[in-house]
GUPASE-394713 format. One record per residue: residue number from 1; residue in one letter; x, z, y of N, C-alpha, C, O, CB in turn. Coordinates in Angstrom, 1 decimal. Glycine has a CB too. Example, Ala and Ser with C-alpha at 12.3 -4.5 7.8 and 13.67 -1.06 7.14 Angstrom:
! GUPASE-394713
LOFI num residuo n.east   n.up n.north ca.east  ca.up ca.north c.east   c.up c.north o.east   o.up o.north cb.east  cb.up cb.north
LOFI   1       a   13.2    7.8    -5.7    12.3    7.8     -4.5   13.2    7.8    -3.3   14.2    8.5    -3.3    11.3    9.0     -4.5
LOFI   2       s   12.8    7.1    -2.2    13.7    7.1     -1.1   12.9    7.9     0.0   13.4    8.0     1.1    14.1    5.7     -0.6
***
This chain:
! GUPASE-394713
LOFI num residuo n.east   n.up n.north ca.east  ca.up ca.north c.east   c.up c.north o.east   o.up o.north cb.east  cb.up cb.north
LOFI   1       m    1.1    0.1    -1.0     0.0    0.0     -0.2    0.9    0.1     1.3    1.7    1.0     1.5    -1.3    1.2     -0.6
LOFI   2       l    0.6   -0.7     2.2     1.4   -0.7      3.5    0.9    0.3     4.4   -0.2    0.1     4.8     1.3   -2.0      4.1
LOFI   3       s    1.6    1.3     4.9     1.3    2.0      5.5    2.0    1.5     7.0    2.9    0.7     7.1     1.8    3.2      4.9
LOFI   4       g    1.0    2.2     8.0     1.6    1.6      9.5    1.9    2.7    10.0    1.6    2.7    11.2     0.7    0.8     10.5
LOFI   5       a    2.6    3.8     9.5     2.9    4.9     10.1    4.6    4.7    10.4    5.1    5.3    11.3     2.4    6.0      9.3
LOFI   6       g    5.2    4.1     9.5     6.6    3.9     10.1    7.1    2.6     9.4    6.4    1.9     8.7     7.6    5.1      9.7
LOFI   7       g    8.3    2.1     9.7     9.3    1.2      9.0    8.4   -0.3     9.4    7.7   -0.3    10.4     9.4    1.7      7.1
LOFI   8       l    8.5   -1.3     8.6     7.8   -2.6      8.8    6.3   -2.4     8.8    5.6   -3.4     9.1     8.3   -3.7      7.7
LOFI   9       g    5.6   -1.3     8.3     4.4   -1.3      8.3    3.8   -1.0    10.0    2.8   -1.6    10.5     4.0   -0.1      7.3
LOFI  10       r    4.6   -0.1    10.6     4.6    0.3     11.9    4.7   -0.9    13.1    4.0   -1.1    14.1     5.7    1.2     12.0
LOFI  11       v    5.9   -1.6    12.6     6.0   -2.9     13.4    4.9   -3.9    13.6    4.4   -4.6    14.6     7.1   -3.6     12.9
LOFI  12       v    4.6   -3.9    12.2     3.2   -4.8     11.7    2.3   -4.6    12.5    2.1   -5.5    13.4     2.4   -4.4     10.3
LOFI  13       r    1.5   -3.4    12.6     0.5   -2.6     13.2    0.7   -3.0    14.9    0.0   -3.9    15.5     0.8   -1.0     12.8
LOFI  14       q    1.8   -2.3    15.6     2.0   -2.7     16.8    2.0   -4.1    17.0    1.1   -4.5    17.8     3.1   -2.1     17.3
LOFI  15       l    2.8   -5.2    16.4     2.6   -6.5     16.9    1.2   -6.8    16.5    0.8   -7.6    17.3     3.7   -7.5     16.5
LOFI  16       t    0.5   -6.5    15.7    -1.3   -7.1     15.3   -1.8   -6.5    16.6   -2.5   -7.3    17.3    -2.5   -6.3     13.5
LOFI  17       t   -1.6   -5.3    17.2    -2.2   -4.7     18.1   -2.1   -5.4    19.8   -3.0   -5.4    20.6    -1.8   -3.4     17.9
LOFI  18       t   -0.5   -6.0    20.0     0.0   -6.6     20.8   -0.6   -8.0    20.8   -0.8   -8.5    21.9     1.2   -6.5     20.6
LOFI  19       l   -1.0   -8.7    19.7    -1.1  -10.0     20.1   -2.8   -9.8    20.0   -3.4  -10.8    20.4    -0.3  -11.3     19.0
LOFI  20       h   -3.4   -9.1    19.7    -5.0   -9.2     19.7   -5.3   -9.0    21.4   -6.1   -9.6    22.1    -6.0   -7.9     18.6
LOFI  21       e   -4.4   -7.9    21.9    -4.3   -7.7     23.6   -4.1   -9.1    24.4   -4.9   -9.7    25.1    -2.9   -6.7     24.0
LOFI  22       e   -3.0   -9.4    23.9    -2.2  -10.6     24.7   -2.9  -12.0    24.6   -2.6  -13.0    25.2    -0.7  -10.7     24.0
LOFI  23       r   -3.8  -11.8    23.8    -4.1  -13.3     23.1   -4.5  -14.3    24.3   -4.2  -15.5    24.3    -5.5  -13.3     22.0
LOFI  24       d   -5.1  -13.7    25.3    -5.5  -14.8     26.5   -4.5  -15.2    27.5   -4.6  -16.1    28.4    -6.6  -14.2     27.5
LOFI  25       q   -3.4  -14.5    27.1    -2.0  -14.7     27.9   -1.5  -15.9    27.4   -1.0  -16.7    28.1    -0.8  -13.6     27.9
LOFI  26       l   -1.5  -16.1    26.0    -0.7  -16.9     25.2   -1.3  -18.2    24.9   -2.4  -18.3    24.3    -0.5  -16.3     24.0
LOFI  27       s   -0.5  -19.5    25.3    -1.1  -20.7     24.6   -1.5  -20.6    23.1   -1.2  -19.8    22.3    -0.1  -22.0     24.7
LOFI  28       e   -2.3  -21.8    22.9    -2.5  -21.6     21.4   -1.4  -21.8    20.6   -1.4  -21.1    19.6    -3.4  -22.5     21.0
LOFI  29       s   -0.4  -22.5    20.7     0.9  -22.7     20.0    1.9  -21.7    20.2    2.9  -21.7    19.4     1.5  -23.9     20.3
LOFI  30       t    1.9  -20.7    21.3     2.6  -19.6     21.4    2.0  -18.6    20.3    2.6  -18.0    19.4     2.5  -19.0     22.9
LOFI  31       f    0.5  -18.7    20.5    -0.2  -17.7     19.4    0.1  -17.7    17.9    0.2  -16.7    17.2    -1.6  -17.9     19.4
LOFI  32       d    0.0  -19.2    17.7    -0.2  -19.5     16.2    1.5  -19.3    15.7    1.8  -19.0    14.6    -1.0  -21.3     15.8
LOFI  33       i    2.4  -19.6    16.7     3.8  -18.9     16.1    4.2  -17.7    16.0    4.9  -17.3    15.0     4.7  -19.3     16.7
LOFI  34       a    3.7  -16.8    17.1     3.4  -15.4     16.8    2.7  -14.7    15.7    3.0  -13.6    15.2     2.8  -15.1     17.6
LOFI  35       c    1.6  -15.5    15.2     1.1  -15.1     14.1    1.7  -15.5    12.6    1.7  -14.8    11.6    -0.2  -15.5     14.2
LOFI  36       d    2.4  -17.0    12.7     3.1  -16.9     11.6    4.1  -16.1    11.4    4.4  -15.9    10.2     3.5  -17.8     11.3
LOFI  37       r    5.0  -15.5    12.5     5.9  -14.7     12.1    5.3  -13.2    12.0    5.9  -12.3    11.3     7.0  -14.8     13.1
LOFI  38       l    4.1  -12.9    12.5     3.6  -11.6     12.1    3.3  -11.7    10.3    3.6  -10.8     9.5     2.0  -11.3     13.1
LOFI  39       l    2.6  -13.0     9.9     2.7  -13.3      8.6    3.9  -12.8     7.6    4.0  -12.1     6.6     2.6  -14.7      8.6
LOFI  40       d    5.0  -13.5     8.3     5.8  -13.4      7.7    6.5  -11.6     7.2    7.0  -11.3     6.2     6.4  -14.3      8.3
LOFI  41       l    6.3  -10.6     8.6     6.4   -9.7      8.5    5.8   -8.6     7.3    6.2   -7.8     6.6     6.3   -9.7      9.5
LOFI  42       v    4.3   -9.1     7.7     3.6   -8.9      6.2    3.8   -8.9     4.8    3.6   -8.0     3.9     3.0   -9.6      6.2
LOFI  43       c    4.3  -10.1     4.7     4.8  -10.5      3.6    6.0   -9.4     3.2    6.1   -8.6     2.2     5.4  -12.0      3.8
LOFI  44       l    6.6   -9.7     4.1     8.2   -8.3      3.8    7.5   -7.4     3.7    7.6   -6.9     2.6     9.6   -7.9      5.0
LOFI  45       a    6.7   -6.7     4.4     6.8   -5.1      4.2    5.9   -5.1     3.0    6.1   -4.2     2.1     6.1   -3.9      5.7
LOFI  46       a    4.9   -6.0     2.7     4.4   -5.8      1.3    5.1   -6.0     0.2    4.7   -5.5    -0.9     3.3   -6.5      1.1
LOFI  47       e    6.1   -6.6     0.1     7.1   -6.7     -0.8    8.2   -5.3    -0.8    9.3   -5.2    -1.5     7.9   -8.2     -0.5
LOFI  48       g    7.8   -4.5    -0.1     8.9   -3.2      0.4   10.1   -3.7     0.9   11.1   -3.0     0.7     9.5   -2.3     -0.8
LOFI  49       g   10.1   -4.8     1.6    11.2   -5.3      2.5   12.1   -5.8     2.0   13.3   -5.7     2.4    11.9   -4.4      3.2
LOFI  50       n   11.6   -6.6     0.6    12.5   -7.4      0.1   12.3   -9.0     0.4   11.3   -9.4     0.0    12.4   -7.1     -1.3
LOFI  51       d   13.1   -9.8     1.0    12.9  -10.6      2.1   13.0  -12.1     1.0   13.8  -12.9     0.8    14.3  -10.3      3.5
LOFI  52       s   11.8  -11.9     0.3    11.6  -13.3     -0.7   10.2  -13.2    -1.1    9.5  -12.2    -0.9    12.7  -13.5     -2.2
LOFI  53       a   10.0  -14.4    -1.8     8.2  -14.6     -2.0    8.3  -13.7    -3.3    9.2  -13.5    -4.2     7.5  -16.6     -2.4
LOFI  54       p    6.9  -13.0    -3.3     6.5  -12.2     -4.6    6.5  -13.6    -5.9    5.9  -14.6    -5.9     4.6  -11.3     -4.4
LOFI  55       t    7.5  -13.1    -6.8     7.6  -13.8     -8.1    6.4  -13.8    -9.1    6.3  -14.8    -9.7     8.8  -13.2     -8.9
LOFI  56       g    5.5  -13.0    -9.2     4.3  -13.1     -9.7    3.5  -14.2    -9.2    2.8  -14.9    -9.9     3.8  -12.0     -9.5
LOFI  57       q    3.5  -14.3    -8.0     2.4  -15.3     -7.8    3.3  -16.8    -7.2    2.6  -17.6    -6.5     1.3  -14.6     -6.5
LOFI  58       r    4.3  -17.0    -7.5     5.2  -18.2     -7.1    4.8  -19.1    -7.5    4.7  -20.0    -6.7     6.5  -18.2     -7.3
LOFI  59       a    4.3  -19.3    -9.1     3.7  -20.3     -9.9    2.6  -20.5    -9.0    2.6  -21.5    -8.3     3.4  -20.0    -11.5
LOFI  60       t    1.6  -19.8    -8.9     0.2  -20.0     -8.2    0.3  -20.8    -6.8   -0.4  -21.7    -6.5    -0.4  -18.4     -7.8
LOFI  61       v    1.5  -20.1    -5.8     1.7  -20.7     -4.5    2.0  -22.1    -4.5    1.5  -23.0    -3.9     2.7  -20.0     -3.8
LOFI  62       e    3.1  -22.1    -5.6     3.6  -23.4     -5.8    2.9  -24.5    -6.1    3.1  -25.6    -5.7     4.5  -23.4     -6.5
LOFI  63       a    1.9  -24.0    -7.1     0.8  -25.3     -7.6   -0.2  -25.8    -6.4   -0.6  -26.9    -6.3    -0.2  -24.7     -8.9
LOFI  64       a   -0.4  -24.8    -5.6    -1.2  -24.6     -4.2   -0.4  -25.7    -3.4   -0.8  -26.9    -3.2    -1.1  -22.9     -3.5
LOFI  65       i    0.5  -25.3    -3.0     1.3  -26.2     -2.2    1.7  -27.7    -2.6    1.8  -28.6    -1.8     2.5  -25.5     -2.1
LOFI  66       r    1.9  -27.9    -4.0     2.0  -29.3     -4.5    0.9  -30.0    -4.6    0.9  -31.3    -4.6     2.6  -29.4     -5.9
LOFI  67       s   -0.4  -29.3    -4.6    -1.7  -29.8     -4.8   -2.0  -30.5    -3.1   -2.4  -31.7    -2.8    -2.8  -28.4     -5.5
LOFI  68       y   -1.8  -29.8    -2.5    -1.8  -30.0     -1.0   -1.2  -31.0    -0.5   -1.7  -31.9     0.3    -1.3  -29.0     -0.3
LOFI  69       i    0.1  -31.0    -1.0     1.0  -32.3     -0.6    0.3  -33.6    -1.4    0.3  -34.7    -1.0     2.9  -32.1     -1.1
LOFI  70       r    0.0  -33.3    -2.3    -0.4  -34.5     -3.2   -1.5  -35.3    -2.4   -1.6  -36.5    -2.1    -1.0  -34.1     -4.7
LOFI  71       e   -2.5  -34.3    -2.2    -3.9  -34.5     -1.3   -3.6  -35.3     0.1   -4.3  -36.2     0.6    -4.8  -32.9     -1.0
LOFI  72       h   -2.4  -34.8     0.8    -2.5  -35.2      2.0   -0.7  -36.0     2.4   -0.1  -36.0     3.5    -3.0  -33.7      3.0
LOFI  73       a   -0.4  -36.6     1.2     0.9  -37.3      1.6    1.0  -38.3     2.4    2.0  -38.8     2.9     1.5  -37.6      0.7
LOFI  74       c   -0.2  -38.7     2.5     0.2  -40.1      3.6   -0.5  -40.0     4.9   -0.8  -41.0     5.7    -0.4  -41.7      3.0
LOFI  75       d   -0.8  -38.5     5.2    -0.4  -38.3      6.5    0.4  -38.1     7.4    1.0  -37.0     7.2    -0.7  -37.8      6.8
LOFI  76       r    0.7  -38.7     8.2     2.0  -39.1      9.2    2.7  -37.8     9.7    3.9  -37.8     9.8     1.5  -40.0     10.5
LOFI  77       d    1.9  -36.9    10.1     2.7  -35.7     10.5    2.4  -34.5     9.9    2.2  -33.4    10.4     2.5  -35.4     11.8
LOFI  78       l    2.5  -34.9     8.4     2.7  -33.7      7.3    3.9  -33.2     7.2    4.8  -33.9     6.9     2.3  -34.0      6.1
LOFI  79       d    4.0  -31.9     7.5     5.3  -31.1      7.4    4.9  -29.7     6.7    3.8  -29.3     6.4     6.1  -30.9      8.9
LOFI  80       v    6.1  -29.1     6.7     6.0  -27.4      6.1    5.1  -26.7     7.0    4.3  -25.9     6.5     7.4  -26.6      6.2
LOFI  81       v    5.1  -26.9     8.1     4.3  -26.2      9.2    2.8  -26.2     8.9    2.1  -25.2     8.8     4.6  -26.9     10.6
LOFI  82       g    2.3  -27.7     8.7     1.2  -28.1      8.6    0.6  -27.5     6.9   -0.6  -27.2     6.7     1.3  -29.7      9.0
LOFI  83       v    1.6  -27.6     6.1     0.9  -27.0      4.7    0.9  -25.4     4.7    0.0  -24.7     4.3     1.8  -27.6      3.3
LOFI  84       a    1.9  -25.1     5.2     2.0  -23.5      5.5    0.3  -23.1     6.0   -0.6  -22.5     5.4     3.3  -23.1      7.0
LOFI  85       r    0.4  -23.6     7.3    -0.9  -23.3      8.1   -2.2  -23.7     7.1   -3.0  -22.8     7.1    -1.0  -24.1      9.6
LOFI  86       a   -2.5  -24.8     6.4    -3.6  -25.2      5.9   -3.9  -24.3     4.7   -5.1  -24.2     4.3    -3.4  -26.5      5.7
LOFI  87       l   -2.5  -23.5     4.2    -2.8  -22.9      2.9   -3.0  -21.4     3.3   -3.5  -20.6     2.5    -1.6  -23.1      1.7
LOFI  88       g   -2.7  -21.0     4.7    -2.7  -19.5      5.2   -1.5  -18.9     4.7   -1.5  -17.7     4.4    -4.1  -18.7      4.7
LOFI  89       w   -0.3  -19.6     4.7     0.8  -18.8      4.4    1.8  -19.4     5.4    1.5  -20.6     5.7     1.4  -18.8      2.9
LOFI  90       s    2.8  -18.8     5.9     3.7  -19.0      6.9    4.6  -19.8     6.4    4.7  -19.9     5.2     4.4  -17.8      7.4
LOFI  91       a    5.1  -20.6     7.1     6.4  -22.0      6.8    7.5  -21.3     6.1    7.9  -21.8     5.1     7.3  -22.9      8.5
LOFI  92       r    8.0  -20.1     6.4     9.1  -19.4      6.0    9.0  -19.2     4.3    9.8  -19.4     3.4     9.1  -17.9      6.8
LOFI  93       y    7.5  -18.5     4.2     7.1  -18.0      2.6    6.9  -19.6     1.6    7.0  -19.7     0.3     5.3  -16.9      2.7
LOFI  94       v    6.4  -20.7     2.6     6.3  -21.7      1.4    7.8  -22.2     1.3    8.1  -22.8     0.2     5.2  -23.0      1.8
LOFI  95       q    8.7  -22.0     2.3    10.1  -22.7      2.2   10.8  -21.7     0.7   11.5  -22.1    -0.2    11.2  -22.5      4.2
LOFI  96       q   10.5  -20.6     0.8    11.0  -19.8     -0.3   10.6  -20.0    -1.6   11.3  -20.1    -2.5    10.8  -18.5     -0.1
LOFI  97       v    8.8  -20.1    -1.7     8.5  -20.6     -2.8    8.9  -21.8    -3.3    9.1  -21.9    -4.5     7.4  -20.5     -2.8
LOFI  98       l    9.2  -22.9    -2.5     9.7  -24.2     -2.9   11.0  -24.0    -3.5   11.3  -24.4    -4.6     9.8  -25.2     -1.8
LOFI  99       q   12.0  -23.0    -2.4    13.3  -23.1     -3.0   13.7  -22.3    -4.3   14.8  -22.2    -4.9    14.2  -22.6     -2.0
LOFI 100       a   12.6  -21.8    -4.6    12.7  -20.9     -5.9   12.4  -22.0    -7.0   13.0  -22.1    -8.1    11.5  -19.7     -6.0
LOFI 101       a   11.6  -22.6    -6.5    11.7  -24.3     -7.6   12.4  -25.6    -7.3   12.1  -26.7    -7.5    10.1  -25.1     -7.7
LOFI 102       n   13.7  -25.1    -6.7    14.8  -26.0     -6.6   14.2  -27.2    -5.8   14.5  -28.3    -6.3    15.5  -26.3     -8.1
LOFI 103       t   13.5  -27.2    -4.9    13.0  -28.3     -3.9   12.7  -27.9    -2.6   13.1  -26.9    -2.2    11.8  -28.8     -4.4
LOFI 104       t   12.1  -28.8    -2.0    12.2  -28.6     -0.4   11.1  -29.4    -0.2   10.8  -30.3    -1.0    13.6  -29.1      0.5
LOFI 105       s   10.2  -29.1     1.2     8.6  -29.8      1.2    9.1  -30.9     1.5    8.6  -31.8     0.9     7.4  -29.4      2.2
LOFI 106       r   10.1  -31.3     2.4    10.6  -32.6      2.6   10.6  -33.7     1.5   10.1  -34.8     1.7    11.9  -32.3      2.9
LOFI 107       d   11.2  -32.9     0.3    11.6  -33.9     -1.0   10.1  -34.0    -1.3    9.6  -35.1    -1.0    12.6  -33.2     -2.4
LOFI 108       l    9.2  -33.0    -1.9     7.9  -33.1     -2.2    7.2  -34.0    -1.9    6.5  -34.6    -2.7     7.4  -32.3     -1.9
LOFI 109       i    7.2  -34.3    -0.1     6.4  -35.2      0.3    6.7  -36.4     0.6    5.8  -37.2     0.8     6.0  -34.8      1.1
LOFI 110       r    8.1  -36.8     0.5     8.8  -38.0      0.1    8.4  -38.4    -1.4    7.8  -39.4    -1.6    10.2  -37.8      0.2
LOFI 111       r    8.7  -37.6    -2.3     8.2  -38.2     -3.8    6.3  -38.5    -3.7    5.7  -39.4    -4.4     8.6  -36.6     -5.4
LOFI 112       e    5.7  -37.8    -3.0     4.2  -38.1     -3.5    4.0  -39.3    -2.4    3.1  -40.1    -2.6     2.7  -36.6     -3.4
LOFI 113       r    4.7  -39.5    -1.3     4.3  -40.9     -1.0    4.7  -41.8    -1.3    4.3  -42.9    -1.0     4.3  -41.2     -0.1
LOFI 114       l    6.1  -41.6    -2.3     6.6  -42.8     -3.2    5.7  -43.2    -4.0    5.1  -44.3    -4.0     7.7  -42.6     -3.9
LOFI 115       n    5.5  -42.1    -4.9     4.3  -42.4     -6.0    2.7  -43.2    -5.4    2.1  -44.1    -6.0     3.8  -40.6     -6.6
LOFI 116       v    2.4  -42.7    -4.1     1.2  -43.3     -3.6    1.7  -44.8    -3.2    0.8  -45.6    -3.6     0.6  -42.4     -2.4
LOFI 117       a    2.7  -45.3    -2.7     3.3  -46.3     -2.5    3.2  -47.5    -3.8    2.8  -48.6    -3.9     4.7  -45.8     -2.1
LOFI 118       r    3.9  -46.7    -4.7     4.0  -47.0     -5.9    2.5  -47.9    -6.9    2.5  -49.0    -7.5     4.3  -45.6     -6.3
LOFI 119       s    1.6  -46.9    -6.7     0.4  -47.1     -7.0   -0.2  -48.4    -6.2   -0.8  -49.3    -6.7    -0.3  -45.7     -6.8
LOFI 120       r   -0.1  -48.3    -5.0    -0.5  -49.6     -4.0    0.1  -50.6    -4.3   -0.7  -51.5    -4.4    -0.3  -49.6     -2.5
LOFI 121       l    1.2  -50.8    -4.7     2.1  -51.8     -4.8    1.4  -52.5    -6.1    1.3  -53.7    -6.2     3.7  -51.2     -5.0
LOFI 122       a    1.0  -51.6    -6.8     0.5  -52.2     -8.4   -1.1  -52.6    -8.3   -1.7  -53.2    -9.2     0.7  -50.6     -9.8
LOFI 123       s   -1.5  -52.3    -7.2    -3.0  -52.3     -7.3   -3.5  -53.5    -6.7   -3.0  -54.1    -5.7    -3.7  -51.1     -6.6
LOFI 124       a   -4.5  -54.0    -7.5    -5.1  -55.6     -6.9   -5.8  -55.6    -5.5   -6.1  -56.5    -4.8    -6.4  -56.4     -8.1
LOFI 125       s   -6.2  -54.1    -5.2    -6.9  -54.4     -3.9   -6.2  -54.0    -2.7   -6.8  -53.9    -1.7    -8.2  -53.9     -3.9
LOFI 126       w   -4.8  -53.7    -2.8    -3.8  -53.8     -2.0   -2.9  -54.9    -1.9   -2.0  -54.8    -1.0    -3.1  -52.9     -2.4
LOFI 127       s   -3.2  -56.0    -2.6    -2.0  -57.2     -3.2   -2.4  -58.0    -1.7   -1.6  -58.9    -1.5    -2.5  -58.4     -5.0
LOFI 128       t   -3.3  -57.7    -0.7    -3.4  -58.2      0.3   -2.4  -58.1     1.8   -2.2  -58.9     2.7    -4.5  -57.9      0.4
LOFI 129       y   -1.9  -56.9     1.5    -1.3  -55.9      2.3    0.2  -56.0     2.3    0.7  -55.8     1.2    -1.7  -54.6      1.8
LOFI 130       s    0.9  -56.3     3.3     2.4  -56.4      3.3    3.2  -55.1     2.7    2.6  -54.1     2.6     2.9  -56.6      4.7
LOFI 131       i    4.4  -55.1     2.2     5.2  -53.9      1.7    4.9  -53.1     3.1    4.4  -52.0     3.2     7.0  -54.2      1.1
LOFI 132       a    5.5  -53.9     4.2     5.7  -52.7      5.4    4.2  -52.1     5.6    4.0  -51.0     5.9     6.4  -53.4      7.1
LOFI 133       e    3.2  -53.0     5.5     1.7  -52.2      5.9    1.9  -51.1     4.6    2.0  -49.9     4.9    -0.1  -53.5      5.7
LOFI 134       i    2.0  -51.4     3.5     1.7  -50.0      2.4    2.8  -49.1     2.8    2.5  -47.9     2.6     1.7  -50.3      0.5
LOFI 135       a    4.2  -49.4     3.3     5.0  -47.9      3.4    4.4  -47.3     4.8    4.4  -46.1     5.0     6.9  -48.0      3.5
LOFI 136       h    4.0  -48.0     5.6     3.4  -47.4      6.8    2.3  -46.5     6.4    2.5  -45.3     6.6     2.8  -48.5      7.6
LOFI 137       s    1.2  -47.0     6.0     0.1  -46.4      5.3    0.1  -45.2     4.6   -0.7  -44.2     4.6    -0.2  -47.1      4.5
LOFI 138       c    1.5  -45.2     3.8     2.1  -43.9      3.2    2.9  -42.8     4.1    3.3  -41.7     3.6     2.9  -44.2      2.2
LOFI 139       g    3.0  -43.4     5.3     3.5  -42.4      6.1    4.9  -42.7     6.5    5.4  -41.9     7.3     3.4  -41.3      5.4
LOFI 140       f    5.5  -43.6     6.1     6.8  -44.2      6.3    7.2  -44.7     7.8    6.7  -45.8     8.1     6.9  -45.2      5.4
LOFI 141       g    7.8  -44.4     8.5     8.3  -44.8      9.6    8.9  -46.2     9.6    8.6  -46.9    10.6     9.0  -43.8      9.9
LOFI 142       s    9.7  -46.6     8.8    10.3  -47.8      9.0   10.3  -48.5     7.3   10.5  -47.8     6.3    11.8  -47.5      9.9
LOFI 143       h   10.2  -49.6     7.3    10.3  -50.6      6.2   11.7  -50.1     5.7   11.6  -49.6     4.6    10.1  -52.4      6.7
LOFI 144       a   12.8  -50.1     6.1    13.9  -49.8      5.6   14.2  -48.8     5.0   14.9  -48.7     3.9    14.6  -49.9      6.3
LOFI 145       s   13.5  -47.5     5.5    14.0  -46.2      5.0   13.0  -46.1     3.6   13.5  -45.5     2.6    13.8  -44.9      6.3
LOFI 146       f   11.8  -46.6     3.6    10.9  -46.6      2.6   11.5  -47.6     1.3   11.2  -47.3     0.2     9.5  -47.0      3.1
LOFI 147       a   12.4  -48.8     1.7    12.7  -49.5      0.6   14.0  -48.8     0.0   14.3  -48.8    -1.2    12.8  -51.1      1.1
LOFI 148       t   14.6  -48.2     0.9    16.0  -47.4      0.5   15.6  -46.0    -0.5   16.3  -45.5    -1.4    16.8  -46.8      2.0
LOFI 149       a   14.5  -45.7    -0.1    14.0  -44.3     -0.8   13.4  -44.7    -2.1   13.8  -44.1    -3.0    12.7  -43.4      0.2
LOFI 150       f   12.6  -45.8    -2.3    11.7  -46.1     -3.2   12.7  -46.8    -4.3   12.4  -46.8    -5.5    10.5  -46.9     -2.4
LOFI 151       r   13.8  -47.4    -3.8    15.1  -47.7     -4.9   15.6  -46.6    -5.5   15.9  -46.6    -6.7    16.3  -48.4     -4.3
LOFI 152       s   15.7  -45.7    -4.5    16.5  -44.7     -5.2   15.4  -43.6    -6.2   15.8  -43.0    -7.2    17.4  -43.8     -4.0
LOFI 153       e   14.4  -43.7    -5.8    13.5  -43.1     -6.8   13.1  -43.5    -7.8   13.0  -42.7    -8.7    12.7  -42.8     -6.4
LOFI 154       f   12.8  -44.9    -7.9    12.6  -45.5     -9.1   13.4  -46.8    -9.7   13.1  -47.6   -10.5    11.2  -45.7     -9.0
LOFI 155       g   14.5  -46.8    -9.1    15.4  -47.8     -9.4   15.2  -49.0    -9.3   15.9  -49.8   -10.0    15.8  -47.7    -10.3
LOFI 156       m   14.2  -49.6    -8.6    13.9  -51.0     -8.1   13.3  -50.9    -7.0   13.1  -49.8    -6.5    13.0  -51.9     -8.9
LOFI 157       t   13.0  -52.2    -6.3    13.1  -52.4     -5.1   11.5  -52.6    -4.7   10.9  -53.2    -5.6    14.2  -53.5     -4.7
LOFI 158       p   10.8  -52.3    -3.9     9.3  -52.5     -4.1    8.9  -53.8    -4.2    7.9  -54.0    -4.9     8.5  -51.9     -3.0
LOFI 159       r    9.4  -54.7    -3.9     9.0  -56.0     -4.1    8.9  -56.1    -5.5    7.8  -56.5    -6.0     9.9  -57.1     -3.6
LOFI 160       e   10.3  -55.7    -6.5    10.2  -55.7     -8.0    9.0  -54.7    -8.5    8.4  -54.9    -9.5    11.7  -55.4     -8.7
LOFI 161       a    8.9  -53.8    -7.8     7.2  -53.3     -8.4    6.1  -54.0    -8.0    5.1  -53.9    -8.7     6.7  -51.8     -7.8
LOFI 162       r    6.1  -54.6    -7.1     4.8  -55.1     -6.9    4.6  -56.5    -7.8    3.5  -56.8    -8.3     4.6  -55.4     -5.4
LOFI 163       r    5.7  -57.2    -8.0     5.8  -58.4     -9.4    5.4  -57.7   -10.9    4.8  -58.3   -11.8     7.7  -59.0     -9.7
LOFI 164       g    5.9  -56.4   -10.8     5.8  -55.5    -12.1    4.9  -55.6   -13.0    4.9  -54.9   -14.0     5.6  -54.2    -11.9
***
């Protein structure tokens, strides 16, 4: 149980109170950042001061992160902050869980985008779209970066995959 009498519990209690009192004085962005830091402290305090993601929950949290990224892979602005916010965790917590799984949010997002692109390249309903249009629709900023990542991931070019 988290005690607000001392240590991190007290810091959490004071920060929560202060955030509530000062809410109208903060921009939405600043308030969100402060809440993320507060959530980091709550997680840290709940674990008894241990600076890591709870091991018993890692598999469940990791599955939720992977599922969210799979569903939103083609969102151009998808990043660790957006994933964390959507799932109700701090970005730091999400990074810790993924680090324990030997990956990063950036790698997961790239891999999922490449999987969607590979499916689209093989799909008859996407045959009228150029490879660059498919790359862009999957969240890649440039055709060149997409082609390089695709070849690295699948061992073939997007054109070869399309003919495939």
